[in-house]
N, C-alpha and C positions, 0 to 999 in steps of 0.2 A: 504494500500500500504506500503510494507516494503522495506526500502532501505538497501542494503547490500554492503559490500566490501569484496573482496576476499583476504585473506592472507594465502598463502600456502594451498589453498583449503578450508579453514574454512570460514563460513559465520558469519559476525559480524554486529550487529545492530549499526547504527549511533546514535548520540545524538538526531537527529530529530525524530527517531523512538520511543524515550522514552518520555512518556507523561510528566513526571516531568521536563524533560529538556526543552521541548517546552514551557511549561507554565512558567518555570523560566525565560526563555529568554523573553517571553511576559511581565512578571511582571517587569523585569528590564527596558524594553523600555517604558512600560506604566507609571511606576512610575516616570521616567525621564520627560515624558510629563506632568504628573500631577504637578510636581514641576515647570515646565516652565509656565503652565497655572496660577499657583498661582502668580508668579512674574508679569505676563502680566497685571494683574488687581490689583496689590498690592496697588496702590495709589487710586483706584476708590472709596473705602468706606471712605477715609479720605480726600476727596476734600475740605470739609469745614475747616479742620485743615491746609491744605496747604495755604488756603487764610488767615486764622487768624495768622499763624506763619511765613509764607514765602511771603505773599503778592501776591500770584497767583490769579488773577481774572479768570473768566471763559474762556476768550480768551487765557490766558497763559496756563491754564490747558489743554484746548482742543488742542492747538498747540503742546504742549509737548506730549500728548497722541497720536496724529496723526503721530508723528515723527517715531513711531515704524516701519511703513511700508515705510518710505520715500526712503531709499536706495534700497529697493526691487522694488519700482516702477520706480524711476527716474534714478537709476544707474543700473537697471536691475539685481540686485544681485539675485533675485529669479531664473532667468535663469541661472546665474553662479552657483548657488547652485546645480541645476540639472546636470550641466556639471561636477562639482566636484564629485558628487555622481557617475556619470557614469564612470568617469576616475579612481577614487580612491577607489570606493566600499563602502559598508555599514560600515565596522568597522572604517576605517579612518574618514569618514564623521561624524559618530556618535560622536566620541571623539572630533573632530574638532568643531562641532556645540556646544557641551557642553562648550568648552573653550571660544568660541566666545560669548556665552550667559553670561558666568561668567565675562568676561572682560567688557561687556556693563553694566551688573548689578552693578559691582564695581564702575564704573564711576557714574552711577545713584545714588548709595548710597552716595558717597562722596559729590555729589552736594547738598545733603539735610542735611549734617551734620553741626554742629555748627562750625567746623574747616574750612569749606568753606567760611563762612561769614567773609568778610574783608580780605580774602587771596588775593594773587597776581592773582590767577585764577578768583576770584570774580571781581576784578578790570578789568581784561582783557576782560572778557565776558560782563561786563557792557559797556565797551567802543568800543567793536568790534561786528561784525556780525549783525549790525543794518541795513546794506544794502548789499545785495548780487546781483551784476550785473546779468542780464538776468533772474535769478530766481525771483527777485522782480518784474521785468517788466511782467513776465508771471503769477505772483500771486501765485507762488508755493514755496516760500521760507519757510524753516522750522523755521525761526526766524523773528522777527520784532523789529523795534525801540521801546524801552520802555519795552520790555519783560524782566522780572527779570533774573539776571545773573544765579541764581540757576536753573531756568526753562530752560535756554539755555543749560547749561552744562548737566543737567539731560536729555534733549532731545538728546544730542550727545550720551550719554550712551544708551538711549532707542533705537536709530537707530541701534547701533551695536548689542544690544540684539535682535532686530527684525530680523536682518540677521540670527543670530544663531537659533532662534526659528523656522523660516520658513525652514531652512536647516534641523533642527531636525525633523520637521513634515514629510518632504519627506522621510528622512532616516528611520524613524520608520516604515512608510508604507512599504518600500522595505524590511526591516528586517522581518516584519511579513509575507510577501509573502514567504521569503526564508524558514522560519521555519514551516509554516502552509499550504503551497500549497498542495492541495490534502487531507487535513485533516479538522480540525474544524475551517476553515477560517472565516465563518460568526460569530461564537461564539467568536473567538479571536478578530476580529475587533470590535464587539459590546462591549466586555469587556474593550478593550483599550480606546474606546471612552467614555464609562461610567466613568472610573477612571479619565480620563483627565478632564472631565466636573466637576467632584467633586472638582477639584482644584479651580474653581470659587467660590463655596460655602465656601471652606476652607479659602480663603483670605478674603471673606466678614465677616466671623466670627472672625478671629484672627488678621487681620490687625489693626482694631481699638483698640483691647486689647493691642497689643504691643505699639501702638502709645501713649496710655494713661496710660501705666503701671507705678505704683507707684505714680500716681497723677501728674507726670511731663510729659507734652506733648512733644513728639519727633517723627516727621514723619520719621526720619532716622532710628529709631528703627524698624519700620515696614518693611522698605526696607531691613534692615539687616536680618530680619527673612526670607525674600524671597531669599536673597543672600546666606544664609546658605543652604537653600533647593536646590539651584542651584549647590552648591558644592556637595551635595548628588547626584544630577542628574548626574554630571560628573563622580562620582564614579560608578554609575549604568552603564553608558556608557562604562567605562573602564572594568568593570566586564564582560559586554556583549561582548566586544572586544575579550577577551580570550575564552569565550564560542564559539563565532562564528568562531574564528580561529581553535579551536579544531574540530568543525564540518567539516570545509573544509579539515583539515588534515585527517579526516576519510573518507570523500566521494571523495576526490581528484577532486572536481568539482569547477569551477570558480564561483565567486560571480555573482548572477543574477543582471543585471544592466538595468536601464531604457534606452530606446532609447534617444539619445541626441536631444535637441530642434533644429530643422533645419529651417532656414529661408525659404527654398523652400517649407516647409509644409504650410506656412501661406496662400498661395493662395487657396489651397484645403480646408483649414479650414474656411477661411473668406468667401468663396463662399456659405457656407451652411447657409440657413436662420434659420434652426433649431438650429444650433450652436449659432448663435447670440441671439436668444431668450433665450436659456438656460444661456448663459454668462451674459446677461443683468438681467435675473431673479436672478442669483447668486449675482451680485454686489448690486442690489436693496435690496434683502432680507437681506443679511448679513450686509449691511450698516445700516439697521434699527434695528439690534440686537446687534452686538458687540460694536459699538460706544455708544449705549444706556446703555450697562452694565457699562460703565465708569462714567455715570452720574446718574444711577438709584438710588443709595443710597442718593445722594444729593437731587434728585427729591422727594424722600419720606420724607426727612427731611424738605423740603419746603412745603409739602402738608399734613403732618400729625402733630398732636400735641402730643409731648412726654413730660412726666413728669420726673423729676429727681428721680433716684432710690438711696436710702440710701447706701452709699459706704460700710457701715459695715454690710449690709444685704447679704443674699445669692445671690439675684438677682443683686447686685452691685459688687459682687466679681468676680475675674478672673476664679474661679473654675466653674462657671456656663457656661462659654464658652466651657470648656472641656466636661462637661456633655451634653450640647446641640450638640456638635460635635459627641459624641458617639451615641446619638439618631439619628442623621443624617445618620451615617454610617449604623445603623441597618435598617433604612428606605430604603437606597439605595441597600444594600445587599439583603434584603428580597424581594423588588420589582423586582430587576434584576433576582434573582435566581428563582422566581416563574415562569418565562417564560420557564424554561428548566426542570421543574419537570413533570414527567410523571404520578405521583401519584396525583389524583384529590384532595384527602383529604389534602395532604401535600401542594399542590399548593394553595388551599383555605386558609389553615392556615397561609402560608407565606403572602398572600395578606391581611389577617386580621391584622397580625402583622405590615405590612408596613403601612396600613391605620391608625391603632391605634397610631403607633409611629410618623406618620406624623402630626396627630392632636396634640400629645404631643409636638412635635418640634415647631409647630406654636404657641402653648400656651406659651412655654418658650420664644420664640421670643417676644411675646407681653409683658410678664412679665418683660423682660429685658429692654423694652422701647428703643429699638435699631433699627434704620433703616437698618443697615448693617445685623443684625441678621434676619430681616424680608426678605430682598431681597435674602439672602442665600438659601432660599427655591427654587429659580429659576431652578436649574438643576435636582431637585429630581424627578419630574414627568417625565421629559425627560429620566432619567436613567431607569425608570421602563417600559416605553412604547417603547423605541427605538427598542428593539428586536422584539416586536410585529409588529411595522410598517415595519421594514425591512423584516420580514418574509412575511407580507401581500403583499408587492410590489414584492417580489421574486416569490410568488406562485399565487397571484391573479391579479397583475398588478395595473392599475389605477394610474400610476405615475402622469400624467398630472392633473387628478382630485384632487390628494392629494396636488399638488402645488397650485391649486386654493383654496382649503380649508385652507391650511397653510397661504396664503396671507390674506384671510378673517379674520382669527383669529388674525393675526398681526395687521391689521387695527383696529379691535374692541378693542384690548388691549391698543394701543396707544391713541385711542380716549377716552377710559375709564380713563386712567391716566390724560388726558388733561382736561376732563370736569366733570367726575363723582367723581373721588377721591377728588378734592378740595372742593366739597360740604360737605364732611365728615370731614373737618379739625377740627371742634369743637366737633366731635363725636369720642372719642378715641377708642372705640370698633368697631364701624361700619367702620371707616376708615381703620383700620388694616385688618378687614375681606375682604373689597373690594380689598385692596392691595394684600393680600395673594391669593385670587381667581384669580385675573388678572395676577399676576406673574406666578402662576402655569399653567394657560392657555397659556401664552406666552412661557413657557418652552415646552409645548406640541407642539406648533407651530414650535418651534426650532427643534423638532424631525421630524415633518411631512415633512418639505421641504428638508432637507439633505437626508432623506431616499428615497425620490422620485427623487430629482434633479440629484444627482451625477451618479446613475446607468443608467440614460437616455442618457448620453453623448455618450457611445459606439454605440447607435442606430442611432446617427446623423452624425458620421464621420467614415471614414475607419479605420479598426483595426490597420493598419500599422502606422497611425499618431495619435493614441489615446494619447500617451505620450505628444506630442506637443500640442494637444488640451487642455489637462488638465493644462499644463504649462501656456498656454495663458489665460485660465479661471482664474487660481490662480493670474496671474498678473493683470487682469482686476479687480478681487475682491479686491486686495490690494489697487487699486486706491480709491475705496470707503472707505476702512478702514483707509486710510490716510486723505481723504477729510472730512468725516462727523464728526469725533471728533472735528476737528477744526471749522467746520461750526456751530455745536451745541453751542460751547463756544462763538463764535461771535454773534450768534443770541440771546443767553441769555443776553449778555452784552448790545446789541443794543436795546433789547425790555424791558430792566429794567434800563433805564437811571436814575431813581430816586435813585437807590442804589449808583451809582457813585457820584451823587450829595450829597447824605447824608453822604457818606464817606468824601467827600471834605470839607463839612462845619462842620464836627465833630459831627453830630447828630446821627450817627450810627457807631458802631465799626465793625472791620473786621469780628469778630465772629458772630455778628448779621447779617451782610450782607451775609455771606456765607450760611445762611439758610432762606433767604428772597426772593429768586428768584421766578418769575412766569414762569413756564415751559411750558405754553400753546403753544407758538409759535414753539419751537423746537420739541415738541411732535406731533404737526400738520405736521411739515416737515417730520417726520419719518412715520406718517400715510400716507402721500402722496407717500412715497416710496413704502409702502405696496399696495396702490391703483394702482400705476404704475405696480407693480409686478403682481397684479390681472389681469389687462388688458392683459399683456403679457402672462399670464397663459391661458386665454381664446383663445388668438391668437395661442398659441402653440398647444392647444387642437384641434383647427380648422385645423391647418396645419397637425397635426397627422392624423386626419380623412380624409383629402384630399389626402395626399401623403403616407398614411399607413406606418408611421415611426415606429410603434410598441410601442409607449410610454405607451399605455393603456394595453399592453400585459404583461404577467408575465416575470420577468427577467430570470427565469430558462430556457427560450427558447433561451436566448442570450448567446453564448459561451464566450463572453467577460465579463460577469457580475462579476466574481470573481475579475478580474483586476480592474474594475471600483470601486468596494467596497473598495479595498485596497487603491487606489490612493486618494479616498475621505475620508479616515479614520480620518484625523486630522481636518476635517471640522466639 
């Protein structure tokens, strides 16, 4: 499909018709989201350092991490973000979201600097926000009495960042619709998702490196790394602004905008049993994945035995992080690209390279004796199989069955972390192998569910209210992403009372305490979320068979499939 404009009878191609321009626009948007994903989990691999240098126990860490979605949930900013996008368009909202993320990240960074310690802000946050009327009574306050001042101020910044990143996610989805509708939509969405997920691995590899750079520990240095990347993200959005403006000047068409969220739509949506099953599946599944990511590195530190690597050796140097990252990129590119090669020999060769480099990557993680380097493997299998799963659902169907399979894998992984991994604590090789396999399978589950869940929504609600349905699902999902990081932290502290006692009587240092937690209880809690999702999956499949909702049918039969893929892209 070629778009043209007429100028004195001449036919001129628009930027959208040019392959290099479309993919440049995608790269700008995808790289901005890649940077935001890095900042989202920048503190996750250094939870132990936050406890040893800033006195954050698990409750403080979890409360701060859960604050990211607080304003989206309780001040309904997620809904406002959709309204802003609808009224102001993609260009303005993209740049605005980048600025909001940057403001929040700057506050987050300052809260963890040495300059904050002993400052007037430190004193104020110590003496205030210990009790918030109504919020405390409802048990939803983002702060609590005794919470370290640095954690409180950091939470304020993370709340603001969370508003910006959710707004950016919606905006990027709409931007890709504008540039790729009627073209390589599925490939564009898969590419954006793959690059964004690599941000998780990036922060896992480099955050500890920056925190421990030069032998002097500084958690603020890691946050500064993420802050710089968000500055780059803002530049990407600004460049996209001018590209998008140029496109509109060529086509003379208004920006495509989402239908605004309407209160009147709620009745239609909430009366659908299928919608409720999918919404609950969403919140249960993602609550067992994203909050876990924030604790996963510390969980590995507590369940594996690591030996110190000589700082003057290659494995103890900062250079090894760069080389491991290069290997990771090769794995991701080869695995992803193999899905689109029509030449069988070339496809096989790329798969062999991907598998070989994955083995090399895992070996390097083991040699580094680093929990963060081990968990960084999490998105790699997902990057490789996401296009396969998406294509399968598009042309073969079986979405409900894939939801069930994904939930089973989720349960098995969390139970393995809870009961099998601790058995290998004294086996440095066996423990790492169990960890790698489980993390890779969890990553596969992470691909199974989104590929089948999001495209199912248009089959459950009227096409006219699909935008409102997604907005409501995203809001429900954010409730879980606010609640469970905080719950995991509280469960950790409450089920490990001996750690608080040892710290109080001086028999254990903060550094020792940070890697001494028993994670069985929170992992069981996450497994229970998977079990609940599994039950709902069976109910959904039964409902589909009874009412013929079409969840097991191929998506290509649904005219709304393209829109559903786009709206779900950031998930």
